[in-house]
C-alpha positions as CSV (number, residue, x, y, z in Angstrom):
1,X,-3.1,1.6,-17.3
2,X,-0.9,3.5,-19.8
3,X,2.7,4.6,-19.8
4,X,3.1,8.3,-20.6
5,X,6.6,9.9,-20.3
6,X,7.9,6.9,-18.5
7,X,5.1,7.1,-15.9
8,X,2.1,4.9,-15.5
9,X,-1.3,6.6,-15.4
10,X,-5.0,5.7,-15.3
11,X,-7.0,8.3,-17.2
12,X,-4.1,10.7,-16.6
13,X,-4.0,10.0,-12.8
14,X,-0.7,8.8,-11.4
15,X,-1.2,5.6,-9.3
16,X,1.8,6.4,-7.1
17,X,0.2,9.7,-6.1
18,X,-3.1,7.9,-5.4
19,X,-1.2,5.8,-2.8
20,X,0.4,8.8,-1.3
21,X,-3.1,10.4,-1.0
22,X,-5.2,7.4,0.1
23,X,-2.6,5.0,1.5
24,X,-1.4,1.5,0.5
25,X,-2.7,-1.0,-0.3
26,X,-5.4,0.6,-2.5
27,X,-8.0,-0.7,-4.9
28,X,-8.5,1.5,-8.0
29,X,-11.2,1.1,-10.6
30,X,-11.2,2.6,-14.1
31,X,-14.7,3.6,-15.0
32,X,-13.8,4.1,-18.6
33,X,-12.9,0.4,-18.9
34,X,-16.3,-0.6,-17.4
35,X,-18.0,1.7,-20.0
36,X,-16.1,0.1,-22.8
37,X,-16.8,-3.5,-21.7
38,X,-20.6,-2.8,-21.4
39,X,-20.5,-1.3,-24.9
40,X,-18.5,-4.2,-26.3
41,X,-21.2,-6.7,-25.1
42,X,-24.1,-4.5,-26.3
43,X,-22.4,-4.2,-29.8
44,X,-21.8,-8.0,-30.0
45,X,-25.5,-8.8,-29.5
46,X,-27.1,-5.8,-31.3
47,X,-29.0,-8.2,-33.5
48,X,-31.4,-9.5,-30.8
49,X,-33.3,-8.2,-27.8
50,X,-30.5,-8.5,-25.3
51,X,-30.4,-7.5,-21.7
52,X,-27.3,-7.3,-19.5
53,X,-27.7,-8.4,-15.9
54,X,-24.5,-7.6,-14.0
55,X,-23.5,-10.4,-11.7
56,X,-22.7,-8.0,-8.9
57,X,-21.0,-10.6,-6.6
58,X,-17.9,-9.7,-8.7
59,X,-17.8,-6.1,-7.3
60,X,-20.5,-4.6,-5.1
61,X,-19.0,-1.2,-4.5
62,X,-22.0,1.2,-4.7
63,X,-20.2,3.5,-7.1
64,X,-19.7,0.6,-9.5
65,X,-23.4,-0.3,-9.1
66,X,-24.4,3.3,-9.8
67,X,-22.3,3.3,-12.9
68,X,-23.9,0.1,-14.1
69,X,-27.4,1.6,-13.6
70,X,-26.3,4.7,-15.5
71,X,-25.3,2.5,-18.4
72,X,-28.6,0.7,-18.5
73,X,-27.3,-2.5,-17.0
74,X,-29.6,-4.4,-14.7
75,X,-28.6,-6.7,-11.8
76,X,-28.2,-10.4,-10.9
77,X,-27.8,-10.9,-7.1
78,X,-27.3,-13.9,-4.9
79,X,-28.0,-12.6,-1.4
80,X,-30.3,-10.2,0.5
81,X,-27.3,-8.0,1.0
82,X,-26.6,-7.6,-2.7
83,X,-30.3,-7.0,-3.3
84,X,-30.3,-4.3,-0.7
85,X,-27.2,-2.7,-2.3
86,X,-29.0,-2.6,-5.6
87,X,-32.0,-1.0,-4.2
88,X,-29.8,1.5,-2.4
89,X,-28.4,2.9,-5.7
90,X,-31.9,3.1,-7.3
91,X,-32.6,-0.2,-8.9
92,X,-36.3,-1.2,-8.9
93,X,-37.1,-4.7,-7.7
94,X,-38.2,-5.8,-11.2
95,X,-34.7,-4.8,-12.5
96,X,-33.1,-7.4,-10.2
97,X,-32.8,-11.2,-10.7
98,X,-32.3,-13.2,-7.5
99,X,-30.2,-16.3,-8.3
100,X,-30.0,-18.3,-5.0
101,X,-27.9,-21.4,-4.3
102,X,-29.6,-23.5,-1.6
103,X,-30.5,-20.4,0.5
104,X,-33.2,-20.4,3.3
105,X,-36.6,-19.9,1.7
106,X,-37.2,-16.7,3.7
107,X,-34.5,-15.0,1.6
108,X,-36.4,-16.0,-1.5
109,X,-39.7,-14.7,-0.2
110,X,-38.1,-11.4,0.7
111,X,-36.8,-11.0,-2.8
112,X,-40.1,-12.0,-4.4
113,X,-42.1,-9.5,-2.2
114,X,-39.7,-6.8,-3.2
115,X,-40.4,-7.4,-6.9
116,X,-37.4,-9.4,-7.9
117,X,-37.6,-12.3,-10.4
118,X,-36.3,-15.5,-8.7
119,X,-34.1,-17.9,-10.6
120,X,-35.2,-21.3,-9.1
121,X,-32.2,-23.6,-8.6
122,X,-33.5,-26.8,-7.1
123,X,-36.6,-29.1,-7.2
124,X,-37.3,-28.5,-3.5
125,X,-37.3,-24.7,-4.1
126,X,-39.5,-25.2,-7.1
127,X,-42.0,-27.2,-5.0
128,X,-42.0,-24.5,-2.3
129,X,-42.4,-21.7,-4.8
130,X,-45.4,-23.5,-6.3
131,X,-47.0,-24.1,-2.9
132,X,-46.3,-20.5,-1.9
133,X,-47.1,-18.5,-5.0
134,X,-48.8,-20.7,-7.5
135,X,-49.3,-18.7,-10.7
136,X,-49.2,-15.3,-8.9
137,X,-45.4,-14.6,-9.2
138,X,-43.1,-15.2,-12.2
139,X,-39.9,-17.1,-11.9
140,X,-37.0,-18.4,-14.0
141,X,-35.7,-22.0,-13.7
142,X,-32.0,-22.6,-13.6
143,X,-31.2,-25.8,-15.6
144,X,-27.8,-27.5,-15.5
145,X,-27.0,-28.6,-19.1
146,X,-24.2,-30.9,-18.0
147,X,-21.7,-29.1,-20.1
148,X,-18.1,-28.7,-18.8
149,X,-16.4,-25.6,-20.1
150,X,-13.8,-23.1,-18.8
151,X,-10.2,-23.4,-17.8
152,X,-10.6,-24.4,-14.1
153,X,-12.9,-27.0,-12.6
154,X,-13.4,-24.7,-9.6
155,X,-15.1,-22.1,-11.8
156,X,-17.1,-24.5,-14.0
157,X,-20.8,-24.4,-12.9
158,X,-22.7,-26.5,-15.5
159,X,-21.0,-29.9,-15.4
160,X,-22.6,-33.0,-14.0
161,X,-21.0,-32.8,-10.5
162,X,-21.8,-29.1,-10.0
163,X,-24.1,-28.0,-7.2
164,X,-25.7,-25.3,-9.3
165,X,-29.0,-25.7,-11.0
166,X,-31.4,-28.5,-11.7
167,X,-30.0,-31.2,-14.0
168,X,-31.7,-31.5,-17.4
169,X,-32.0,-35.2,-16.5
170,X,-34.7,-34.2,-14.1
171,X,-36.6,-32.2,-16.6
172,X,-39.7,-34.5,-16.4
173,X,-39.9,-33.7,-12.6
174,X,-39.5,-30.0,-13.3
175,X,-42.4,-30.0,-15.7
176,X,-44.6,-32.1,-13.5
177,X,-44.0,-29.7,-10.6
178,X,-44.7,-26.7,-12.8
179,X,-47.9,-28.2,-14.0
180,X,-49.0,-29.3,-10.5
181,X,-49.0,-25.7,-9.2
182,X,-49.4,-23.9,-12.6
183,X,-46.2,-22.0,-11.9
184,X,-45.6,-19.0,-14.0
185,X,-42.2,-19.8,-15.6
186,X,-41.1,-16.9,-17.7
187,X,-37.6,-17.9,-18.5
188,X,-34.9,-20.6,-18.5
189,X,-31.4,-20.0,-17.3
190,X,-28.0,-21.7,-17.4
191,X,-24.5,-20.6,-16.5
192,X,-21.7,-22.6,-17.9
193,X,-18.7,-21.2,-15.9
194,X,-15.9,-18.7,-16.5
195,X,-13.1,-18.0,-18.9
196,X,-14.9,-19.3,-22.0
197,X,-13.5,-17.7,-25.1
198,X,-15.2,-19.7,-27.9
199,X,-18.9,-19.8,-28.9
200,X,-19.0,-23.6,-28.9
201,X,-19.5,-24.3,-25.2
202,X,-22.3,-21.6,-25.2
203,X,-23.9,-23.2,-28.2
204,X,-23.7,-26.7,-26.7
205,X,-25.4,-25.4,-23.5
206,X,-27.8,-23.3,-25.5
207,X,-28.9,-26.3,-27.6
208,X,-29.9,-28.2,-24.4
209,X,-31.8,-25.1,-23.0
210,X,-33.5,-24.5,-26.3
211,X,-34.7,-28.1,-26.5
212,X,-36.0,-27.9,-22.9
213,X,-37.7,-24.5,-23.7
214,X,-40.0,-26.1,-26.2
215,X,-41.8,-27.7,-23.3
216,X,-42.5,-24.3,-21.6
217,X,-45.1,-22.4,-23.7
218,X,-45.1,-19.0,-22.0
219,X,-41.4,-18.1,-21.9
220,X,-40.2,-14.5,-22.3
221,X,-36.5,-15.0,-21.6
222,X,-33.5,-17.3,-22.2
223,X,-30.7,-16.4,-19.8
224,X,-27.3,-17.7,-21.0
225,X,-25.4,-16.6,-17.9
226,X,-21.9,-15.2,-18.3
227,X,-18.4,-16.6,-18.4
228,X,-16.8,-14.6,-21.2
229,X,-13.0,-14.9,-21.2
230,X,-11.0,-12.2,-19.5
231,X,-7.4,-11.6,-20.4
232,X,-5.2,-12.0,-17.3
233,X,-1.8,-12.7,-19.0
234,X,-0.4,-10.3,-21.7
235,X,-0.2,-13.3,-24.1
236,X,-3.8,-14.5,-23.4
237,X,-6.0,-14.9,-26.4
238,X,-9.0,-12.5,-26.0
239,X,-12.5,-13.6,-26.8
240,X,-13.6,-12.4,-30.2
241,X,-16.8,-11.0,-29.0
242,X,-18.0,-9.9,-32.4
243,X,-17.7,-13.4,-33.8
244,X,-19.0,-15.0,-30.7
245,X,-22.0,-12.6,-30.7
246,X,-22.7,-13.5,-34.3
247,X,-22.7,-17.2,-33.7
248,X,-24.8,-17.1,-30.6
249,X,-27.2,-14.6,-32.1
250,X,-27.7,-16.9,-35.1
251,X,-28.5,-19.9,-32.9
252,X,-30.9,-17.8,-30.8
253,X,-32.7,-16.5,-33.8
254,X,-33.2,-20.0,-35.1
255,X,-34.6,-21.1,-31.8
256,X,-37.0,-18.1,-31.6
257,X,-38.2,-19.0,-35.1
258,X,-39.0,-22.6,-34.0
259,X,-40.5,-21.4,-30.7
260,X,-42.9,-19.1,-32.6
261,X,-42.0,-15.7,-31.3
262,X,-39.0,-13.5,-30.3
263,X,-37.8,-13.8,-26.8
264,X,-35.3,-11.7,-24.9
265,X,-31.7,-13.0,-24.6
266,X,-30.1,-12.3,-21.2
267,X,-26.5,-12.4,-20.1
268,X,-25.2,-12.0,-16.6
269,X,-21.5,-11.2,-16.8
270,X,-19.6,-10.2,-13.7
271,X,-15.9,-10.6,-14.3
272,X,-16.1,-9.6,-18.0
273,X,-17.5,-6.1,-17.1
274,X,-15.3,-5.2,-14.1
275,X,-12.1,-7.3,-13.9
276,X,-10.0,-5.3,-16.3
277,X,-11.0,-2.1,-14.6
278,X,-9.4,-3.0,-11.3
279,X,-5.9,-2.5,-10.0
280,X,-4.7,-3.5,-6.5
281,X,-1.8,-1.1,-5.7
282,X,0.6,-2.4,-3.0
283,X,3.9,-1.3,-1.6
284,X,7.1,-3.3,-1.5
285,X,8.3,-3.7,2.1
286,X,11.1,-6.2,2.5
287,X,13.3,-7.7,-0.2
288,X,14.7,-11.1,0.8
289,X,17.4,-12.6,-1.4
290,X,17.1,-16.2,-0.4
291,X,19.2,-19.0,-2.0
292,X,16.0,-20.5,-3.5
293,X,14.1,-17.3,-4.4
294,X,14.4,-13.6,-4.4
295,X,11.3,-12.6,-2.4
296,X,9.5,-9.3,-2.6
297,X,7.2,-8.8,0.4
298,X,4.3,-6.4,0.0
299,X,1.9,-4.7,2.4
300,X,-1.0,-7.0,1.3
301,X,-1.9,-10.6,1.1
302,X,-4.6,-13.2,0.6
303,X,-6.8,-11.1,2.9
304,X,-7.1,-8.6,0.0
305,X,-6.7,-10.7,-3.1
306,X,-7.2,-14.4,-2.6
307,X,-7.7,-15.5,-6.2
308,X,-4.0,-16.5,-6.8
309,X,-4.0,-18.7,-3.7
310,X,-7.6,-20.0,-4.2
311,X,-7.6,-20.7,-7.9
312,X,-4.0,-20.4,-8.9
313,X,-5.0,-17.3,-10.9
314,X,-2.5,-15.2,-12.8
315,X,-2.5,-11.5,-12.2
316,X,0.0,-9.4,-14.2
317,X,2.2,-7.2,-12.0
318,X,3.7,-3.8,-12.9
319,X,6.3,-1.9,-11.0
320,X,4.7,1.5,-11.4
321,X,7.4,3.3,-9.4
322,X,10.3,2.1,-11.6
323,X,8.9,1.1,-15.0
324,X,12.3,1.5,-16.7
325,X,14.3,-0.5,-14.1
326,X,16.6,-3.4,-15.1
327,X,14.6,-6.6,-15.2
328,X,15.0,-9.1,-12.4
329,X,13.2,-12.2,-11.4
330,X,11.2,-12.1,-8.1
331,X,8.7,-14.1,-6.2
332,X,6.0,-11.7,-4.9
333,X,4.5,-12.7,-1.5
334,X,2.2,-11.1,1.1
335,X,2.4,-10.3,4.7
336,X,-0.2,-12.8,6.0
337,X,0.9,-15.6,8.4
338,X,0.0,-18.2,5.8
339,X,1.4,-19.0,2.4
340,X,0.2,-16.2,0.3
341,X,2.3,-16.1,-2.8
342,X,1.0,-13.8,-5.5
343,X,3.5,-14.8,-8.2
344,X,6.5,-17.1,-8.5
345,X,9.6,-16.3,-10.5
346,X,8.0,-13.2,-12.1
347,X,10.2,-10.9,-14.2
348,X,9.8,-7.3,-13.1
349,X,11.7,-4.0,-13.4
350,X,14.0,-3.7,-10.4
351,X,11.9,-3.5,-7.2
352,X,13.1,-1.4,-4.3
353,X,11.6,-1.0,-0.9
354,X,8.8,1.5,-1.1
355,X,8.1,0.9,-4.8
356,X,4.4,0.7,-5.7
357,X,3.4,-2.5,-7.5
358,X,0.1,-2.9,-9.4
359,X,-1.8,-6.2,-9.6
360,X,-3.9,-6.0,-12.8
361,X,-7.3,-7.4,-13.5
362,X,-8.3,-7.0,-9.8
363,X,-11.7,-5.5,-10.4
364,X,-13.6,-8.7,-10.0
365,X,-13.6,-11.0,-6.9
366,X,-10.9,-8.9,-5.2
367,X,-12.4,-6.7,-2.6
368,X,-15.6,-8.7,-2.5
369,X,-13.7,-11.8,-1.4
370,X,-11.4,-10.0,1.0
371,X,-11.3,-10.6,4.7
372,X,-10.0,-9.4,8.0
373,X,-7.7,-12.4,8.6
374,X,-4.8,-11.7,10.9
375,X,-6.9,-8.7,12.2
376,X,-5.9,-6.8,9.1
377,X,-8.1,-4.0,7.7
378,X,-9.5,-3.9,4.2
379,X,-8.1,-1.2,1.8
380,X,-9.8,1.9,0.5
381,X,-11.3,1.9,-3.0
382,X,-11.0,4.7,-5.6
383,X,-13.0,5.1,-8.8
384,X,-11.6,7.1,-11.7
385,X,-14.2,8.2,-14.2
386,X,-14.1,11.0,-16.7
387,X,-10.5,11.8,-15.6
388,X,-11.6,12.4,-12.0
389,X,-10.5,10.2,-9.1
390,X,-12.7,10.0,-6.0
391,X,-12.7,7.9,-2.9
392,X,-15.6,5.5,-2.9
393,X,-14.8,3.5,0.2
394,X,-12.6,4.6,3.0
395,X,-9.9,2.3,4.5
396,X,-11.1,0.3,7.5
397,X,-9.9,1.0,11.0
398,X,-9.4,-1.2,14.1
399,X,-12.7,0.3,15.4
400,X,-14.4,-1.3,12.4
401,X,-13.0,-4.7,13.3
402,X,-14.2,-4.4,16.9
403,X,-17.5,-2.8,16.2
404,X,-19.6,-6.0,16.4
405,X,-17.8,-7.6,19.3
406,X,-19.2,-7.7,22.8
407,X,-16.6,-7.3,25.5
408,X,-17.2,-9.3,28.7
409,X,-16.1,-7.3,31.7
């Protein structure tokens, strides 16, 4: 979002006017930012055969998925619903990786029959996969390298206590099961977590995966997951993707030389590709000057953006209606009948009732984690691409909330 002539804009589109047209609250995505982030990742790993698999749980809006497909990005999905959305926008089954987490086996078989490559995440699933498919279907195996990295234990996924993947301590059992059924293992996968800005954690995890890979003779892929750092705070240190890419590329090339042939290097970023593109626009409703805090209530809450309450996540806030106002300190809270504080003691240009505020970095795990708590409807979504804004999801109505209920007369 840029300031031009004392007014905020996204690709020349005024966010206040978007709220007037489509209502508040409103999710707005900048397609240009998504294009830039995809290119940044492609440039960082230009020295190897690299493939991007967008972890679409971050944002499953069909318009975003279509844009990813246009940019040559494939998909990583975690549910039949996400898989169906990918197919709906034109992805072929073989362009989709299905990464389950303890799901019923019928979900796995549906994905396999549709042509997806399954990322096996447990020994019981590996046993079932071998019994069911033997050598007839390929799979990846998700190993847990027991590496803790990232800024928040809730978003770390490769440490010893994490539920995700098969611990490398069980590698002997993995190999025994693969040999027992002659399972066609085409890749190894790991995902360390989120908000990782240095190469070192990736390299530590990679060294574990590379060592394990030497025991699988027919690999085609090493999937290093995602987790690249996203800048939420204006003073956050950004990941130097060029340097990180060089370091990881060098380690991967050394491994391929030892392995005896060149493999593909996959990444499955979600937040990295879409977080910065997203803005949640809300409207200030009530200003409450309490002796303890100066509260700004807005027409949204944890039902629309739960990350600050769930993870303690920071989202920078702009007053897009009054960018030149005198600075004051506010605590920004929602309208839900729970504690839904977005920000405490945040300095903002003077906020007046009716002002539009923008929560930045709301493109990932915003709408996809939203709910209808307190019988509130979800907001509309708008995508701005090539200077054009278009509605890509209408606002819900009460009829939508009641549609699946059965009334007993």
